[in-house]
Structures are given as C-alpha cells and as structure tokens.
N, C-alpha and C positions, 0 to 999 in steps of 0.2 A: 230558188231552185234546190239548193243543197241544205236548207234549214231542216233540222231533225224532225220538225213537226210535219213537213210535207215530203221529206225524202226518206225512203225506207232502206237505203243502203246502210250496211252495218258500220261503215266508217263516216257517216254523215256528220256526227258530232265532232270528230277529229278534223274533218275538212272545214267545217264551219268555224271551229276555233282558230284554225290556221288563217282563214280568210279574215277574221276579226283582228288577228295579230298583224297581218299584212296591212289592213286598213289603218290601224293605229300607227304603224311605222311610217306610212305615207303621210299621215296628218301631223304626227308629233315628232317624227324622226327617231333615231336610235342614239344612245349615249355610250361613250367609253372614255377612258382616261389614259393619257400618256404620262410621262414623267413630270410634267409641269402643269397641265391643264385638264379640265373636264371638257369634253368635246361632244357636241350634238350635231348630227348630220341628217339632212333630209333633202331629197330631190337635188336641187342645184345650189345648196348653200350649206355651210357648216359654221357653228358657233364655238369659239374658244373662250373659256372662262378660267381665269387664274390670277396669279400675283401680278400686280400692276407693273412691276419692273419687267417681268417676262412679256407681258402684253405690249408694253411700250417698245421693247426691243424688237419684238416680232413685227410691229407696224413699221418701225424705222427701216428694218432690213427689207421688208416687202417693198416699201417705197423706193429704197435704193436700187433694188433689182429692176423695178419698173422704170427707173429714171434713164436707163440706157435706151437711146432712140436710134441707134444705127440699124441698118437693114437686118443684120444677123440677129440682133437682140429683139427686134420687133417680131421676128419669126418665133423666137423662143418665149415670148410673152404668153403664147397659147398654153404653156406649161405652168403658168401662174394663174391664181384666181383673177377673175376680171376686175373685181373690186375688193377692197379690204376696208371695212367700216368700223371705226371705234365707237362703240355704244356708250361705254363709260370706262373708267380707269381699269376695269378688270375684265372687259368683254370685247371681243372682236368678232365680226361676222365676215366670212369670206363668201363671195358669190362667184359662180361660173356659169357659162352659157347653157350647159346641159347637165342632166343627172349624173352624179358621180358617186362612187363607193370606195371607202378606204380598203386597201389591200388586206388589212387585218380582219375585215368582215367577210372577205371572199375566201381566204385561207388556201384554197387549192385550185390551180388551173392546169389544163393540159400543157404539155411541153411547148407546143407551137404558140400558145397564147402567152405563156411565161416568157418566151423568146422575144415577142414583140414588146412586151412591157420592159424587159431589160434593154432592148435596143433603144427605146425612147429615153430610158433613164441615163444610159451612157451618152446619148446625144445631148441631153440636158447637162450632164456633168462636163461635157466638152465646152459648152457655152459658159458655164460657171468658171471653168479654168481660164477661158479666154478673157473674161472680165475681171479676173484676179481674185475670186472668192472661193471659199469652201463652204458648202452647205452644212456639212457635219451632222445632219440629222435626218438623212434619207432612211426611212424605216417603214415597215408595214402600216404604221399608224399615220405617217405623214404624207404618204403617196396615195392619191386617189385614182381610180381607173374610170374612164368615161366609156362605157360599153358601146354606145352608139357609133363611135368613131375610132375605137381602138387607141384612144389618147390617154395621157396621164395629166394630173394636176398636182402640184406640190402645194401643201397647205400649212406648213409649219416652218417658221423662220427664226426660232429661238437661238439656234447655235451658229448662224451664219457668221463667218469670220474671214477677214482678208487673208489671202495666202501668206504663209510664213510668219503669221502673227500667232500669239499665244491663244489657245482655245480657252474660253472662260467656262464652257460647259459642254457636256456630251449627253447623249440619251442614256440614262441609267437603266431604263427598261430594256434597252437593246445593247448594253455595253459589250456583250460577247460578239456583236457584229463588227466591231471596230478592229483595225489592224493593231497588233501588239505594240507597234511603235508609238501609238498615240499616248500611251501611259508613260513611255520613256521620254519622248520629246515634248509632248503637250503643244505641238505646233500644228497649224492648219495646213494640210497638204492635199493635193488632188487625189492621192491614192486612197484617202479616207472615203471620199464620195464614191470612188469606183468599188471599193470593198463593200460599202454599205449597199450599193446597188446590186452587187452580185449576191450578197447574203439575203437581200429582199427577194431576189429571183428564186433562190433556194427555198425560202419560206413559201413562196407561191407554188412551188412544186410539191409541197407537202411536208417539208422538214422545218418545223418551227424553230429548231435550234440554230438554223442558218449554217450548219456545218456541211451537210450534203452527203456525207459518207454513206448513209443508209439508202440514198437514192441510186447508188451504183447498180443495185439489183433490178431496178425497175425503169431506169432511164438511160438515155444515150450516154455512155461513159465519157466520150470526148467532151460533151457539153459540161458534164459534172466536173471533169478535170479542169476545164477552162474556168469554171466558176470558182475554183479553189486556188487559182494562180494569182499571186499579188501582181498588180500592174500600177503604173505611175503616170501613164499618158492616156487620158480618157478618149481622145480622138483616135489614137492607135487601137485602143481596146474596142471602140465602136466599129472601126474598120474591120 
C-alpha cells in the first residue's frame, strides 16, 4: 500500500523505510551495550553477551533470587525473567511472558506512566530488602517495561550483593545515579536501590542526567522534590 511504486504520497519513501526498519527490529531485535555486556532484545527475550565471569555471576544471582519460594517472593518473581538460559560461557538468554522494552530505548514517558514504573521499582526494592540483598544495578539499561500490563522486568544481575557486604562492582555507565555514600563506604545498602530507582524515574521523565532539576519547570514540583530526597526504607518510600 505505501510502497513508492504504488503510492503517490510525497512521504511514501520515508514511510516505507520506517516500515522496513520496524520489520527488521521485530525479526532481529535491537542491540545496545551497558558497562559489561552487549545486549540484544526482541519481543519477549534479550541476550546478554560478555565476560564469562560476569555472565556466571549474573546466572548465579538470578538463580539465587528465584530460589525464594515463600508467598511474597513468588509474587515478586513476576519482576524477574521467566527463564535464564546459559548458551555458552559468555552468553545468557533471558525470556519473559510478553514483549518488553528497556527503559533506555523508551527515553521519555508522561508523568503518570513514570509514576507507575517508579511504584513498581520501589515495590521490587522492598522485596530485595526483605530477602537481604541490594541489586545495585537498577538503571535504564537493566529495567524493562511490559507495555501490555504496565509491568516491569529486571534483566541484569551483575552487581547483586548481600546487604552490608562490600560491593564488588557498580554501573560505570550510570555512576552518577548512585548515592555519594557508595564511594565512601563501598557497602551494599537499601538506599542504593531506592536512589537508582528514583534516578531511573527522572530519566524516564526526560532528564538523562538523573538529576531532575531541569524538570521543575515542566513537571509537578512535589514529585520532583520527592525524587531528589535520599531515603533508606524502600517500603516506607513505596508507601
């Protein structure tokens, strides 16, 4: 219908090129990189390729989070990939029930949509705190949005650390998202996940720096103030 050979509209070439790009993305996925891996995502799966130590740590941490079988944990398993398959020493494939997109590919959402993403992130942080771990890598690259059901899926587990233990790594790409205390104490604390969640919400509102100051002119000031306040209890923050 829109092929330039049969469509006389002046923008038919542009429209047809966009359609081809969309078709290619559906079939082959899109690729981006974080601080440790090359990531390809398409429809309901994403593939992580990187150093075998990083891949092994990710798989172990994923399996650890899935190992909790109490009622509350089962509820939060929906925020984790359904499966995590090791293809070889350097490749993992995460799969989930429905199509999902990384926040970094979406870039900007309306306030009301960013609010529900943050709500789910803080709920997820509350569970992590309950089982005694810090994710330490909640970023626009690691959190996927499920458009059909307003859900989220976490797909990166490099940095997961037991609370009050020494952090081995953080996201260099998003180092500015972390509380300043991380560089001072180098300990895994719940305030890290809260801060990362809030910075990710700011990113979704259109400020890639995660700072949020520029949003005061265009968004609800009370929400922006809240996003900039340090907090230490994820369940209180969620409430």
